[in-house]
C-alpha positions in Angstrom: 85.2 50.2 90.6 86.2 53.6 91.6 89.1 55.7 90.1 91.1 58.1 92.2 92.4 61.1 90.3 95.1 63.3 91.8 94.5 66.9 90.7 97.5 69.3 90.5 96.5 72.9 89.9 99.3 75.2 88.8 97.9 78.3 90.5 97.9 79.1 94.2 95.5 82.0 93.8 92.4 81.7 96.0 90.1 82.6 93.1 92.0 80.7 90.5 90.3 80.3 87.1 92.1 76.9 86.9 90.7 75.8 90.3 87.2 76.6 88.9 88.0 74.6 85.8 89.2 71.7 87.9 85.9 71.7 89.9 83.9 71.9 86.6 85.7 68.9 85.2 85.1 66.9 88.3 81.4 67.7 88.1 81.3 66.4 84.5 82.9 63.1 85.4 81.0 59.9 86.4 80.5 59.3 90.1 83.1 56.5 90.2 85.8 59.1 89.5 87.0 60.8 92.7 89.1 63.9 92.4 91.6 64.7 95.1 93.2 68.2 94.9 96.8 68.0 96.0 98.3 70.9 97.9 101.5 71.9 96.1 101.7 75.3 97.8 103.3 73.9 100.9 106.2 72.2 99.2 109.7 73.6 99.9 111.7 74.6 96.9 113.5 71.6 95.5 117.1 71.1 96.7 118.9 67.9 95.8 120.6 68.1 99.3 117.2 67.1 100.7 116.7 63.9 98.7 117.7 61.7 101.6 115.4 63.5 104.1 112.4 64.8 102.2 110.0 67.2 103.9 106.7 65.7 105.1 104.8 67.7 102.4 107.0 66.1 99.7 106.5 62.6 101.2 102.7 63.2 101.3 102.7 64.4 97.6 104.6 61.4 96.5 102.3 59.0 98.4 99.2 60.7 96.9 100.6 60.5 93.4 101.5 56.9 93.8 98.0 56.0 95.2 96.2 57.7 92.3 94.8 55.8 89.3 95.3 58.9 87.2 96.5 62.5 87.2 94.9 65.7 86.1 97.0 68.8 85.6 95.0 72.1 85.4 97.4 74.9 84.8 97.6 78.6 83.9 100.4 79.9 81.8 103.0 82.2 83.4 105.4 84.0 81.2 104.8 81.5 78.3 105.4 78.4 80.4 104.3 76.4 83.4 104.1 78.1 86.8 107.1 77.6 89.1 105.0 76.1 91.8 103.9 73.3 89.4 107.4 72.7 88.2 108.6 72.5 91.8 106.0 69.8 92.5 107.1 67.9 89.4 110.7 68.1 90.5 110.0 67.1 94.2 107.9 64.0 93.3 110.5 62.9 90.7 113.3 62.6 93.3 115.4 61.1 94.6 116.8 59.8 91.2 115.3 56.4 90.3 112.3 56.9 92.7 110.0 59.1 90.6 106.4 58.9 91.7 105.2 60.0 88.2 106.6 57.1 86.3 103.9 54.9 84.7 101.1 57.2 85.6 98.4 58.5 83.1 97.7 62.2 83.0 95.3 64.7 81.5 96.6 68.2 80.8 94.3 71.2 80.5 94.1 74.8 81.5 92.5 78.2 81.1 93.6 81.8 80.9 92.2 85.2 79.8 94.6 85.0 76.8 93.1 84.2 73.4 95.4 81.2 73.1 94.5 79.9 76.6 97.4 78.0 78.1 98.7 76.4 74.9 102.4 77.0 75.5 102.3 76.0 79.1 100.5 72.8 78.2 103.1 72.0 75.6 105.9 72.6 78.1 104.1 70.5 80.7 103.6 67.6 78.2 107.4 67.6 77.5 108.2 67.4 81.2 105.7 64.6 81.8 106.9 62.5 78.9 110.4 62.9 80.3 109.0 61.4 83.5 107.5 58.5 81.6 103.9 59.7 82.2 101.3 58.7 79.5 99.6 61.9 78.5 96.1 61.9 77.2 96.3 62.8 73.5 92.6 63.6 73.1 91.5 67.0 71.9 93.7 69.7 73.4 91.7 72.4 75.3 93.0 76.0 75.1 90.1 77.6 77.0 89.9 81.4 77.1 88.5 82.4 80.4 86.0 85.2 80.5 83.9 86.6 83.4 80.9 84.4 84.0 82.3 81.4 82.2 82.8 79.2 85.3 81.7 80.3 88.8 83.7 79.6 92.0 81.7 76.4 92.5 82.7 75.0 89.1 79.3 75.6 87.4 79.7 76.3 83.7 77.3 79.0 82.5 77.9 78.6 78.8 76.2 75.6 77.3 78.6 75.3 74.4 81.6 75.4 76.7 79.9 72.8 78.9 79.4 70.4 76.0 82.9 71.0 74.8 84.4 70.2 78.2 82.1 67.2 78.6 83.6 65.8 75.4 87.1 66.2 76.8 86.1 64.6 80.2 84.3 61.7 78.4 87.5 61.0 76.4 89.8 61.3 79.4 87.6 59.0 81.5 87.4 56.4 78.8 91.2 56.6 78.4 91.8 56.1 82.2 89.4 53.2 82.3 91.1 51.5 79.3 94.6 51.9 80.8 93.4 50.6 84.2 91.7 47.6 82.7 
């Protein structure tokens, strides 16, 4: 059996540390886990007036989320919270009212930042939003990874063995949890 994981990265930056982390996590997962990065940068800003005629990018996002066996949110922290682009994606796929694509999904939440506390506050805010959408959030060890030059390259290769082992433990727990929920 294969498992499709929809990946939402909270940064649009070309050389995003969180994009690197997402690649690294995918490389640590078993082969039967397929990670699809969703493009949230093309979404229009949420406007309730558009609920009856959602943009093609919104329809595609909702379909990808609904087709996924699990979700992976990899996010930076902007101004002590989640980035606006990620919140916009959450809002878009939760609408129209009563037709949320998030409901009943399972999600992992992780992130990295140059800050000493990583993305702790953003992750806490994101968890609150996800619970409000009836998403089951992986409660394994939280990861507040401080990004430093050379930690993860642009291909997702982790240079530090201790970091690789730590992230492998998180991925192993996440994978086991997804498999259990899908059984």
